[in-house]
C-alpha positions in Angstrom: 13.0 0.3 1.2 12.8 3.2 4.0 14.4 1.3 6.9 15.2 3.2 10.8 17.8 1.1 12.8 17.6 2.0 16.0 20.4 1.2 18.0 23.8 3.0 19.4 25.0 5.2 17.0 23.2 3.5 13.9 20.1 5.4 12.5 19.3 5.4 8.6 15.8 6.8 7.7 14.3 6.9 4.0 11.6 9.3 2.6 7.9 7.6 2.7 7.7 6.5 6.0 4.9 4.6 6.9 5.2 5.1 10.7 2.5 7.8 12.4 5.6 9.5 14.3 8.6 8.1 15.6 8.4 10.3 18.6 5.9 7.5 19.7 7.5 5.0 21.7 7.9 1.9 20.1 7.5 -1.8 22.1 8.3 -5.2 20.5 6.6 -7.6 22.3 4.9 -10.2 19.6 7.4 -12.4 18.4 7.4 -15.4 15.9 10.4 -17.0 17.2 9.1 -18.4 20.2 6.5 -21.2 18.5 8.8 -20.9 15.3 10.6 -24.3 13.9 14.6 -23.4 14.2 17.2 -24.2 12.0 20.7 -22.9 12.0 23.9 -23.6 10.1 26.1 -24.3 12.9 26.0 -24.6 16.9 29.0 -24.2 18.7 29.1 -26.6 21.7 26.7 -25.1 24.3 26.0 -22.4 22.4 22.5 -23.8 21.0 20.2 -22.3 18.1 16.9 -23.1 20.3 18.1 -20.5 22.7 16.6 -17.9 20.3 13.2 -19.1 21.1 13.3 -18.2 24.8 13.1 -14.9 26.4 16.2 -15.7 28.1 19.4 -13.5 28.6 21.4 -16.3 29.7 21.6 -18.6 27.3 23.2 -17.9 23.6 23.4 -19.5 19.9 26.6 -19.3 18.5 28.1 -20.6 15.5 30.6 -22.5 15.0 31.9 -20.4 11.8 30.7 -17.7 9.4 29.2 -16.7 7.3 26.4 -18.2 9.3 22.5 -18.0 9.7 19.6 -19.0 12.3 16.3 -19.8 10.4 13.1 -19.2 11.7 9.7 -21.3 9.8 6.5 -19.7 11.1 4.2 -22.0 9.9 2.3 -19.6 7.8 2.9 -15.8 6.5 3.2 -13.3 9.3 3.7 -9.7 8.5 6.9 -8.2 10.6 7.9 -4.6 10.6 10.9 -4.8 13.3 13.5 -7.2 15.2 15.0 -7.0 18.4 18.4 -8.5 19.7 19.5 -8.2 23.1 22.1 -10.1 25.6 24.6 -10.3 22.2 28.3 -9.6 21.9 28.0 -8.6 18.1 29.4 -4.9 18.3 32.6 -6.2 20.1 32.9 -9.2 18.1 33.0 -7.0 14.8 29.7 -8.9 13.5 27.6 -7.9 10.8 24.3 -9.4 10.6 21.3 -9.1 7.1 17.6 -10.2 8.3 16.2 -11.3 5.5 12.9 -13.1 4.5 11.6 -15.8 2.1 7.9 -17.1 1.0 9.3 -20.6 0.0 12.5 -20.9 2.0 14.7 -20.8 -0.9 14.9 -17.6 -2.6 15.9 -14.9 0.2 15.3 -11.1 -0.4 17.5 -9.0 2.5 15.3 -6.3 4.5 18.3 -4.8 5.9 22.0 -5.0 6.8 23.3 -4.0 10.3 27.1 -3.6 11.8 25.9 -2.9 15.9 28.4 -0.2 17.2 28.5 -2.0 20.5 26.6 -4.7 22.5 23.6 -2.4 23.6 19.9 -3.8 23.0 19.4 -3.4 19.4 15.7 -2.6 17.8 15.4 -2.7 14.0 12.1 -1.0 12.0 11.6 -1.9 9.2 8.7 -1.5 6.4 5.8 -4.3 6.9 6.8 -7.7 5.0 4.9 -10.3 4.7 6.8 -13.8 4.9 6.4 -17.5 6.3 10.6 -18.0 6.4 12.8 -15.4 8.0 16.7 -15.6 8.6 19.1 -13.9 10.6 23.1 -13.8 8.2 25.7 -13.4 10.2 29.4 -12.2 8.7 32.6 -10.7 9.5 33.0 -12.1 12.8 31.9 -14.9 15.4 29.0 -13.0 17.9 26.7 -15.1 20.1 22.9 -14.1 20.1 20.8 -14.7 23.5 17.3 -13.0 22.6 15.8 -12.4 19.1 12.0 -11.1 18.2 10.9 -10.8 15.1 7.3 -9.8 15.0 4.5 -6.8 14.5 5.8 -3.1 16.9 3.4 -1.6 19.1 2.9 2.1 18.1 1.8 4.0 21.0 -0.9 6.6 20.3 0.9 9.3 21.9 4.3 10.2 22.5 5.6 9.0 26.5 4.5 12.2 29.2 6.9 14.6 30.0 9.3 13.9 33.0 10.6 10.3 31.4 14.0 9.4 32.9 15.7 7.7 29.9 16.2 4.3 30.5 19.7 3.5 29.5 20.9 6.6 32.0 18.7 5.7 35.0 21.2 2.9 36.3 19.7 0.8 39.2 23.3 -1.1 40.9 23.4 -2.8 44.1 26.6 -1.7 45.6 28.1 -3.4 48.6 31.0 -1.4 50.5 34.4 -2.4 51.9 35.2 -1.2 55.3 38.0 -1.9 58.0 37.0 -2.2 61.4 38.5 1.2 62.0 35.5 2.5 58.9 38.3 3.2 56.3 37.1 3.2 53.1 38.8 0.0 51.2 36.5 -0.3 47.9 33.2 -1.5 47.0 31.8 -4.0 45.2 29.4 -4.7 42.8 27.0 -6.9 43.8 24.0 -6.3 40.5 23.8 -3.8 37.9 20.8 -3.0 35.4 18.6 -0.1 34.6 15.4 0.6 36.0 13.0 3.3 34.6 9.2 4.2 33.9 6.7 5.2 31.2 3.7 7.2 31.4 1.1 7.8 28.3 -2.0 10.2 28.8 -4.7 11.3 26.5 -5.5 7.6 25.0 -8.7 6.8 23.8 -10.3 3.7 25.6 -10.7 1.8 22.5 -7.5 1.9 21.2 -5.8 1.0 24.7 -8.3 -2.1 25.0 -7.7 -3.2 21.5 -3.8 -2.5 21.4 -2.3 -1.8 24.5 -4.6 -4.5 27.0 -2.8 -7.5 24.8 0.6 -5.9 25.7 -0.1 -5.5 29.2 -1.5 -9.5 29.3 2.0 -10.7 27.9 4.2 -8.8 30.0 2.8 -10.4 32.7 5.4 -13.2 31.8 7.6 -12.2 28.8 10.4 -9.1 28.7 10.0 -6.9 25.4 12.0 -4.1 23.9 11.0 -0.9 24.1 12.3 2.3 22.3 10.8 5.7 24.0 11.3 8.3 21.4 13.1 6.6 18.1 13.2 9.9 16.0 15.3 12.0 18.8 17.0 8.9 21.3 17.8 6.1 18.8 20.4 4.6 20.9 18.1 4.5 24.1 16.9 1.2 23.4 15.5 -1.3 26.5 15.1 -4.9 26.8 13.1 -4.9 29.9 10.5 -6.6 31.9 7.7 -5.3 34.6 8.3 -5.9 38.2 5.9 -7.6 40.4 2.9 -5.4 40.3 0.9 -5.5 37.2 0.3 -2.4 34.8 -3.3 -1.2 35.4 -4.7 2.2 33.1 -7.2 5.0 34.9 -10.1 6.5 33.1 -8.8 10.2 33.0 -12.3 11.9 33.4 -12.3 13.8 30.2 -14.0 12.4 26.8 -12.9 8.9 26.9 -9.4 9.0 27.5 -7.3 7.1 29.6 -3.7 7.1 30.9 -1.6 4.3 32.1 2.4 3.8 33.7 4.7 1.5 33.0 7.8 0.3 35.5 10.3 -1.8 33.6 13.7 -2.9 35.0 16.3 -4.0 32.2 19.7 -5.8 31.8 22.7 -3.4 31.9 
């Protein structure tokens, strides 16, 4: 199976790729985990598997022992071609995880196995698979996961326009300086930290925007999403991000039926 893993220092590529171009951004916003029935092999106290049903990063699932699994029953067969994981410590814990699917919840097929290099956001892109039941298996070490998305990824029609500031290099830090009465430097305290950047896409067919990008814009008003701006050249640069207060608004370019759109995001560090 052709697999592309988008995560820090971990990339696998096979032949016969199904994608249009891996230079085009991937946005993971659809997820079956929000409405699926969730069960788990075990839950540590105050670390419920139900935490994976919401997009919040402060609440996590953590098993009592490994090997461990968390399972999602979508209620019907759904097509999945990406997995997103954020707010986790799988890398520092030394854990390994596999994503599996099943038609009946009994016989499981492994789509991919990953050993995270660190605790940054992960996007796993797989060849599309349709199944009702999905399961994440964790082995080797006990880790925790706060956000888990499974669904159909959005492939942008064009690459990001030139001038993009890579999200993982665009830190936003609120700092309080500590000074003496005489103005001497006594150090600094970090109050809040994260990432902030923007994406621009141009020359998008108007109908493509309405059919594909507009549903994402609607969802982004409420929910965070995963985004990899150039999976081919920069597979480590993945963010679990959300839009700030302003809405996303496209513009007609005045050339043929093309549109352009900008997307500002903030993300956890």
